C-alpha positions in Angstrom: 7.9 -0.1 -17.4 5.4 -0.1 -14.6 1.8 1.1 -15.1 2.3 3.2 -12.0 1.3 6.6 -13.5 -2.1 5.2 -14.6 -2.7 3.9 -11.1 -1.8 7.2 -9.5 -4.1 9.1 -11.9 -6.9 6.7 -10.9 -6.0 7.1 -7.2 -6.0 10.9 -7.4 -9.4 10.9 -9.0 -10.8 8.5 -6.4 -9.2 10.6 -3.7 -10.9 13.8 -4.9 -14.2 12.0 -5.1 -14.1 10.3 -1.7 -12.2 12.6 0.7 -12.3 16.3 1.3 -9.7 16.5 4.0 -6.0 15.5 3.5 -5.1 14.6 7.1 -5.9 10.9 7.1 -3.0 8.5 7.8 -3.6 6.6 4.6 -3.2 9.7 2.5 0.0 10.7 4.3 1.5 7.3 3.7 0.5 7.0 0.1 1.6 10.6 -0.7 4.9 9.9 1.0 5.5 6.6 -0.9 4.4 8.2 -4.2 6.9 11.0 -3.7 9.7 8.7 -2.8 8.9 6.4 -5.7 8.8 9.2 -8.2 11.9 11.0 -6.8 14.0 7.9 -6.8 17.1 8.4 -8.9 16.1 5.5 -11.2 13.9 4.7 -14.1 12.2 1.8 -12.2 15.6 0.0 -12.1 17.4 0.0 -8.8 21.0 1.2 -8.8 22.0 -1.4 -6.2 19.5 -4.0 -7.2 19.6 -7.1 -4.9 17.5 -9.2 -7.2 18.7 -12.8 -7.0 18.8 -13.2 -10.8 18.0 -10.2 -13.0 15.9 -7.1 -12.3 13.2 -6.7 -14.8 12.9 -3.0 -14.1 9.3 -3.5 -13.0 8.3 -3.3 -9.4 5.0 -5.0 -10.3 7.0 -8.0 -11.6 9.1 -8.2 -8.5 6.0 -8.1 -6.3 4.5 -11.0 -8.2 7.7 -13.0 -7.7 7.5 -12.3 -3.9 3.8 -13.2 -3.8 4.1 -16.4 -5.9 7.5 -17.9 -5.1 6.7 -21.4 -6.5 6.0 -19.8 -9.9 9.3 -17.9 -9.8 11.9 -20.2 -8.1 14.8 -17.8 -9.0 12.8 -14.7 -8.4 12.7 -12.1 -5.7 11.9 -13.5 -2.3 11.6 -10.5 0.1 10.3 -7.0 0.5 13.8 -5.6 0.7 13.8 -3.0 -2.0 12.7 0.6 -1.2 11.3 1.2 -4.7 9.3 -2.0 -4.6 7.9 -1.2 -1.1 6.8 2.3 -2.2 5.2 0.8 -5.3 3.5 -1.8 -3.2 2.0 0.8 -0.8 0.7 2.9 -3.7 -0.7 -0.1 -5.6 -2.2 -2.2 -2.8 -2.9 -0.1 0.4 -6.2 1.3 -0.8 -7.4 -2.2 -1.8 -6.6 -3.8 1.5 -7.7 -0.9 3.6 -11.0 -0.8 1.8 -11.6 -4.5 2.6 -10.9 -3.8 6.3 -13.0 -0.7 6.3 -15.9 -2.8 4.9 -15.5 -5.2 7.8 -15.4 -2.4 10.3 -18.5 -0.8 8.9 -20.4 -4.1 9.0 -19.5 -5.0 12.6 -22.3 -4.1 15.0 -20.2 -5.2 18.0 -17.4 -2.7 17.2 -20.0 0.2 17.4 -20.7 -0.8 21.0 -17.1 -0.3 22.2 -16.6 3.2 23.6 -12.8 3.2 23.9 -10.2 1.3 21.8 -6.7 0.3 22.9 -4.8 -1.1 19.9 -1.5 -2.7 20.8 -0.7 -4.4 17.5 -2.7 -5.1 14.4 -1.4 -6.5 11.1 2.0 -6.0 9.7 3.7 -4.4 6.7 2.1 -1.2 5.5 -0.7 -1.5 8.1 -3.8 -1.2 5.9 -5.9 -2.4 8.9 -4.7 0.6 11.0 -5.4 3.0 8.2 -8.9 1.5 7.8 -9.5 1.9 11.5 -8.3 5.5 11.3 -10.7 6.2 8.5 -13.6 4.3 10.2 -13.0 6.1 13.5 -12.9 9.6 12.0 -15.5 9.2 9.3 -17.9 6.4 9.9 -18.3 5.7 13.6 
């Protein structure tokens, strides 16, 4: 079974400490993914599992297989499971967004720009966009 509930307890405590408003993009996305993950009609085992060998019932294990394919040659290869994607967002988005936010805070050149036009940044769950959203509204 995933250690997802312990993570969410930690996330909720961190959220209450760091943010007073609940209108940031990152919070909306994490809250949505958390609700979807918890409301899935499953006990962390997908009904229509598309795992190439056998689903372990752990989204964390499937993510490790995707991230380290040479270690798991018969493992999961893609981010093609909704439960796994929701778990990924809740488990990783704050980590990656905080790294990007740190970079944004340290950049003196970014502070000199008056108007931003962002066409495309990153991919996946867009932690860089969420970091920018937080930086723009709270730090800048």
